[in-house]
C-alpha positions as CSV (number, residue, x, y, z in Angstrom):
1,M,2.3,27.9,-13.7
2,N,0.9,30.2,-15.6
3,L,0.5,34.5,-15.3
4,A,-2.1,34.3,-13.8
5,R,-2.0,32.2,-11.5
6,R,1.4,33.8,-10.8
7,S,-0.4,36.8,-10.1
8,Q,-2.9,35.9,-7.5
9,L,-0.7,33.6,-5.1
10,S,1.6,37.4,-5.5
11,S,-1.7,39.2,-4.5
12,L,-2.6,36.9,-1.5
13,V,0.6,37.2,-0.3
14,K,1.2,40.5,-0.1
15,R,-2.4,40.1,1.7
16,I,-0.5,38.3,4.5
17,A,2.3,39.7,4.7
18,L,0.2,43.3,5.1
19,L,-1.8,41.7,7.7
20,L,0.9,39.5,9.6
21,L,2.6,43.4,9.9
22,L,-0.4,44.9,11.6
23,W,-1.4,42.1,13.7
24,S,2.4,41.8,15.1
25,P,2.5,44.3,17.2
26,L,-1.2,43.7,18.7
27,V,0.1,39.6,19.0
28,F,3.3,40.4,21.3
29,A,1.9,43.4,23.1
30,G,-1.0,40.5,24.2
31,P,-3.9,41.7,25.4
32,P,-4.5,45.6,25.8
33,K,-4.7,46.7,29.3
34,R,-8.3,47.5,31.2
35,T,-8.9,48.1,34.5
36,L,-13.0,47.7,36.3
37,A,-14.3,50.9,34.5
38,D,-13.7,49.1,31.2
39,V,-15.7,46.6,30.8
40,K,-19.0,45.2,32.2
41,L,-20.8,41.6,33.1
42,L,-24.1,41.1,31.4
43,Y,-26.4,38.8,32.6
44,F,-28.6,37.1,30.4
45,H,-32.0,35.6,31.9
46,A,-35.7,35.4,31.6
47,S,-38.5,35.6,33.7
48,W,-39.6,32.1,33.8
49,C,-36.2,30.7,32.5
50,Q,-36.2,27.9,36.1
51,S,-31.9,27.9,35.7
52,C,-32.2,31.8,36.1
53,K,-33.9,31.5,39.3
54,R,-31.6,28.8,40.4
55,L,-28.3,30.2,39.8
56,E,-30.2,33.3,41.5
57,A,-31.1,31.8,44.4
58,G,-27.1,30.7,44.9
59,K,-27.1,34.3,45.2
60,V,-24.0,34.6,42.7
61,L,-24.5,38.3,41.8
62,E,-25.1,39.8,44.9
63,R,-21.6,37.2,46.6
64,L,-20.2,38.6,43.1
65,H,-21.0,41.7,44.1
66,E,-19.5,41.9,47.7
67,L,-16.0,39.9,45.9
68,Q,-15.9,43.1,43.5
69,P,-18.0,46.2,43.8
70,A,-16.4,48.3,41.2
71,L,-17.5,45.5,38.4
72,V,-20.9,47.0,36.7
73,V,-23.6,43.9,36.3
74,E,-26.7,44.9,33.7
75,R,-28.8,42.4,33.6
76,V,-30.2,41.3,30.5
77,D,-34.1,40.4,29.5
78,V,-33.9,37.9,26.6
79,D,-37.5,38.8,26.5
80,T,-37.4,42.3,25.4
81,Q,-33.4,42.9,24.3
82,V,-33.5,39.5,21.5
83,P,-31.0,42.6,19.5
84,L,-28.4,41.0,21.9
85,L,-29.3,37.6,21.9
86,D,-27.8,38.1,19.1
87,R,-25.3,40.4,18.7
88,Y,-23.5,38.2,21.0
89,G,-24.6,34.4,20.5
90,V,-26.5,34.2,23.3
91,T,-28.7,31.5,23.0
92,V,-29.5,29.9,26.2
93,T,-29.9,31.0,29.9
94,P,-28.7,31.1,32.3
95,S,-25.6,33.1,30.0
96,F,-22.7,35.3,31.4
97,V,-20.5,37.8,28.3
98,L,-17.5,40.0,29.7
99,V,-17.3,42.6,27.8
100,D,-16.0,46.1,27.1
101,A,-16.5,49.1,26.8
102,A,-16.7,48.6,23.5
103,G,-19.0,45.5,23.3
104,F,-16.5,43.7,22.3
105,P,-17.4,40.8,23.9
106,L,-13.9,39.5,26.0
107,G,-15.2,35.9,27.1
108,R,-18.0,33.7,29.0
109,P,-17.6,31.9,31.8
110,V,-18.7,28.2,31.8
111,I,-21.7,28.1,34.9
112,D,-22.3,25.1,37.2
113,L,-26.2,25.7,38.4
114,D,-24.9,22.7,41.3
115,R,-21.8,24.4,42.4
116,P,-22.7,28.6,42.6
117,D,-19.0,29.0,44.3
118,V,-17.4,27.4,41.4
119,T,-19.7,29.6,38.9
120,L,-18.9,32.1,40.8
121,E,-14.7,31.2,40.5
122,R,-14.8,31.2,36.9
123,I,-16.0,34.7,36.8
124,Q,-13.8,36.1,39.0
125,K,-10.8,34.4,36.8
126,L,-11.8,35.5,33.7
127,V,-13.1,39.2,35.4
128,K,-8.9,38.6,36.5
129,K,-7.7,37.4,32.8
130,M,-9.0,40.8,31.5
131,V,-8.2,43.7,33.4
132,K,-5.8,44.8,35.0
133,P,-4.9,45.0,38.8
């Protein structure tokens, strides 16, 4: 192995070691503990979206508010708030994205339009997983 190649390999090993050193506390400590005040649920919808109307007819948002009154749900109109679509990679409506206080995405529950109760359960599971009791 020539000297230049050995130097590149050594540099790569040092970078990997540094990354492991920096990330290991995060990996071993688990996810940061958040409260409901530290997260919000983004609901991406459109006025013309038939699937959104089906979801809203299932009263998922109202039931979620009854079960988790402290959880902030922010409605995001995909026609007027295009930068948020790009930021969170939303390509279909309706969509939910749970984010932390800094706007970092924590998860996306899968929506089942035929079973609103299942969608509600999935949202609750995600919130429970990401928020300390």
